[in-house]
Each structure stands twice: as C-alpha cells, then as structure tokens.
C-alpha positions in Angstrom: -5.3 -6.1 -9.5 -6.5 -3.0 -11.3 -4.1 -1.9 -14.0 -2.7 1.5 -13.4 0.1 3.6 -14.9 2.2 3.6 -11.7 2.9 0.0 -10.6 4.2 -0.1 -7.0 4.6 -3.9 -6.8 8.4 -3.8 -6.6 8.3 -1.0 -4.0 5.7 -2.5 -1.6 8.1 -4.3 0.7 10.0 -1.1 1.4 7.1 1.4 1.6 6.6 1.1 5.4 10.1 2.5 5.9 8.8 5.9 5.0 8.0 8.5 7.7 4.4 8.7 9.0 2.4 11.8 8.5 2.6 14.4 11.3 -0.2 13.5 13.7 -0.9 17.2 14.6 -1.5 17.9 10.9 -4.0 15.0 10.6 -5.8 16.1 13.8 -6.1 19.7 12.4 -7.5 18.3 9.1 -10.1 16.2 10.9 -11.1 19.1 13.1 -11.5 21.4 10.1 -13.5 18.9 8.1 -15.7 17.9 11.1 -14.6 14.2 11.0 -15.2 13.2 14.6 -14.8 9.7 16.0 -17.0 7.2 14.1 -17.1 9.2 10.9 -16.8 7.2 7.7 -14.0 8.3 5.4 -12.1 7.0 2.4 -8.4 6.6 2.1 -7.8 6.5 -1.7 -4.6 5.1 -3.0 -4.1 3.8 0.5 -0.9 1.9 -0.2 0.4 -0.1 2.8 -1.9 1.8 5.1 0.2 4.8 6.3 -2.7 7.2 6.4 -5.3 4.5 7.2 -3.4 3.7 10.4 -3.5 7.4 11.5 -7.2 7.7 10.7 -8.0 4.5 12.6 -5.9 5.6 15.6 -8.0 8.8 15.7 -11.3 6.8 15.8 -12.5 7.0 12.2 -14.2 4.2 10.2 -12.1 3.8 7.0 -12.8 2.5 3.5 -9.3 2.0 2.1 -9.0 1.8 -1.7 -5.7 0.5 -3.3 -5.3 -0.9 -6.8 -2.0 -2.7 -6.2 -2.3 -6.2 -4.8 1.1 -6.2 -3.0 0.6 -2.8 -1.4 -3.0 -3.7 -0.4 -1.8 -7.0 1.1 0.7 -5.1 3.4 -2.1 -2.6 4.2 -4.5 -5.3 5.3 -1.8 -6.8 7.6 -0.9 -3.4 9.0 -4.5 -2.5 9.9 -5.9 -5.8 11.3 -8.4 -5.2 14.1 -9.3 -1.7 12.9 -12.7 -0.6 11.6 -11.5 -0.7 8.0 -12.6 -2.3 4.7 -10.0 -2.7 2.0 -11.0 -2.8 -1.7 -9.5 -2.7 -5.1 -10.0 0.5 -7.0 -8.4 3.7 -8.2 -8.8 7.5 -7.6 -10.7 7.7 -10.9 -12.9 4.6 -10.2 -13.0 3.9 -6.5 -15.7 1.3 -6.6 -17.3 3.0 -3.6 -21.1 3.7 -3.5 -22.6 7.1 -4.2 -22.6 9.5 -1.2 -21.0 6.8 1.0 -18.3 8.8 2.9 -18.0 12.1 4.7 -14.5 12.7 3.4 -12.0 11.3 0.9 -8.3 11.6 1.6 -5.3 10.9 -0.6 -2.0 10.2 1.2 0.8 10.7 -1.4 -1.5 9.5 -4.1 -3.1 12.5 -5.7 0.0 13.0 -7.8 -0.4 9.7 -9.7 -4.0 10.0 -10.9 -5.9 11.9 -13.5 -6.7 14.7 -11.1 -9.9 16.1 -12.8 -11.4 12.6 -13.3 -10.4 11.9 -9.7 -12.1 15.0 -8.3 -15.3 14.1 -10.2 -15.2 10.6 -8.7 -14.6 12.1 -5.2 -17.6 14.4 -5.6 -19.7 11.3 -6.5 -18.7 9.3 -3.4 -19.0 12.2 -0.9 -22.1 12.9 1.1 -23.5 16.4 0.7 -20.9 19.1 1.8 -18.3 16.4 2.3 -14.6 17.0 2.0 -11.7 16.2 -0.2 -8.1 16.2 1.2 -4.7 15.4 -0.2 -1.3 15.3 1.5 2.4 14.6 1.2 5.4 14.4 3.4 8.1 16.7 1.9 11.7 16.4 3.0 13.4 19.7 3.9 15.8 19.9 1.0 17.9 22.7 2.7 19.1 20.2 5.3 22.8 19.3 4.6 22.2 15.6 4.2 19.1 16.0 2.1 20.9 18.6 0.0 23.7 16.1 -0.6 21.2 13.4 -1.6 19.6 15.8 -4.0 23.0 16.5 -5.5 23.6 12.8 -6.0 20.3 12.4 -7.8 20.9 15.4 -10.0 24.4 14.1 -10.9 22.9 11.0 -12.4 19.6 12.5 -13.6 20.2 16.2 -14.4 16.5 16.7 -15.4 15.1 15.0 -12.3 11.7 16.4 -11.4 9.5 15.4 -8.4 6.4 16.3 -10.5 3.0 16.9 -9.0 3.9 15.5 -5.6 5.7 18.8 -4.8 3.2 21.1 -6.6 0.4 23.0 -5.0 -2.9 21.4 -6.1 -5.0 24.4 -5.4 -5.5 25.4 -9.1 -6.4 21.8 -10.0 -9.1 21.7 -7.3 -10.5 25.0 -8.4 -10.5 24.0 -12.0 -12.9 21.1 -11.3 -15.6 23.5 -10.3 -16.8 21.0 -7.7 -15.2 22.3 -4.5 -14.8 25.4 -2.4 -11.4 27.2 -2.5 -8.7 24.9 -1.1 -7.2 25.5 2.3 -3.8 24.4 3.5 -2.1 22.9 6.6 1.6 22.6 7.1 3.3 20.8 10.0 7.2 20.6 10.2 8.5 17.6 12.1 11.6 15.5 12.5 11.6 11.7 12.0 14.4 9.6 13.3 15.4 6.9 10.8 18.0 4.2 10.9 20.4 4.3 8.1 18.9 1.1 6.5 15.4 2.6 6.8 16.4 5.6 4.8 18.0 3.4 2.1 14.8 1.2 2.0 12.6 4.3 1.8 14.6 5.4 -1.3 14.2 1.9 -2.8 10.4 2.5 -2.6 10.6 5.8 -4.4 8.7 5.2 -7.6 9.4 8.7 -9.1 13.2 8.2 -8.8 12.9 4.7 -10.2 10.9 5.8 -13.2 13.3 8.7 -14.0 16.4 6.6 -13.4 15.1 4.5 -16.4 17.4 1.5 -15.8 17.9 -0.9 -12.9 21.6 -0.2 -13.1 21.3 3.5 -12.7 18.7 3.2 -10.0 20.9 0.8 -8.0 23.9 3.1 -8.4 22.0 6.1 -7.1 20.8 4.1 -4.1 24.3 2.9 -3.3 25.6 6.5 -3.4 22.8 7.7 -1.1 23.7 4.9 1.3 27.3 6.1 1.2 26.3 9.6 2.3 24.7 8.3 5.5 27.5 8.1 8.1 25.5 7.8 11.3 23.5 4.8 12.3 20.5 7.0 13.1 19.6 10.2 11.3 17.1 12.9 12.2 15.3 13.6 8.9 13.4 16.9 8.7 10.0 16.8 7.0 6.9 18.9 6.4 3.5 17.3 6.2 1.6 19.5 3.7 -2.2 19.1 3.3 -4.7 20.7 1.0 -8.5 20.3 1.6 -11.7 21.6 0.2 -15.5 21.1 0.7 -17.9 19.8 -2.0 -20.1 22.6 -3.2 -23.3 20.7 -3.5 
C-alpha cells in the first residue's frame, strides 16, 4: 500500500454506503469530453469504485488507481467483470504510462492530493488534448435534517471545515498553466437512504474523523447524528458538482 497522508483503511467498509454520483452529470461530462464507449480513462483515487462503476456502466475502459489496499480490495470486488484494471498509485504518482488515457477523473479525491503536482501528473498520462475532471457529491445543507446534522457537528467542533472538497478548484486548475479554463456541471438529485446507511456513511467521513481528533468525540458525534434520524428511510438531497478542463498541448 502506498503511504499517503489520508489513510482510509478504517473507513473502507462503510464507504459504499455513500450516494452514487448523479448519472446525468456523468453522461454530460463524457459527452463534453468526447469519451464515447470504448474510450480509455483513468479513475484516480478510485476508492471502492463508486465512479469506476458509473464509467463501466456507460461503456468505458477504466484504469482505476487507488493507494489504499482496503479500499482497492472493495473496488475490485465491486467491479468484477468490467473492463477495468486496478493498480496501486496516487494522484501525484499514478504509475500509469505516458499518454495512456483520454481522460483522468477524480471522484471525491482531488481534495486530498497536492493539486499542482497532481495536475502535472495528469498532463503526463493524458493523450494530446485529453481531459481532466474532478467531482464531489455535496449535501444540500439548507435541508432541515442536514442543517440539524451540521449543527451537531459544529457543537462538538466549532471550527469544523470541509476544506477543499467544498471549494471551487477553478483557480487551482488555471494556476497549473496546463489546462484550458475549467467548465462546470451541476446536477441536483435526491438519494433515498436507510437510517443505518446514513450513519455508516458518516462513519466513513475522513474529514470529520480527522477534525474530531479523538475516537470518543467522533463516536459521540455519530451517535448524535443517528439520534436525529427519526424515519427508517430518508430522502437526502445532494448536488453532484463537476469541474473539467482540456490539456493545452
């Protein structure tokens, strides 16, 4: 397992509980980047295969790069039978060959890398005029249940900050000097989740775990979030947000 700053080993078993990316947003991304069926793309920081599964379902050939052994193990199981090759690597050092993919996508992973080193690495593995894309699912925090969850977190961690995962990466992409101006896609959607799935999804939340600082505080926050969820099934409002840009040369 490649050593990285963010270790997701303890979160791997719960990660599949998270919502999938909005399929219409992925379809718009592939259309905009010319990634037709049979195109070879990379999923960097592929985790348990959330994005890889979507790309495979839409007919792409995928090189999935994931540094964490536990996450990659789940990803391999989740994508058996697909045209995918899994490997150990990071956003800064993918291990992929020069000019080997038409696009490199980052599903909820561009926030945990050295972004400038990562963009340089992406430019290396892209074919001429290839594409970079990064995406996240963001919960709609104005929703009453989600607002209550935010209140619980801030009660325990007043300085809580989602960091780069909720920041627009446009300036970082431009600063690299390697890509055209970034374009954006947004797709709101609602994802039905069982109460226990929501709790498990929060257990997989590495940003919350890091800022909670101790196992005791993290467990207390999770227990209080669970107490806010009265219904057995909850419609969770999300937005899939994607930014993409084309390699300049």
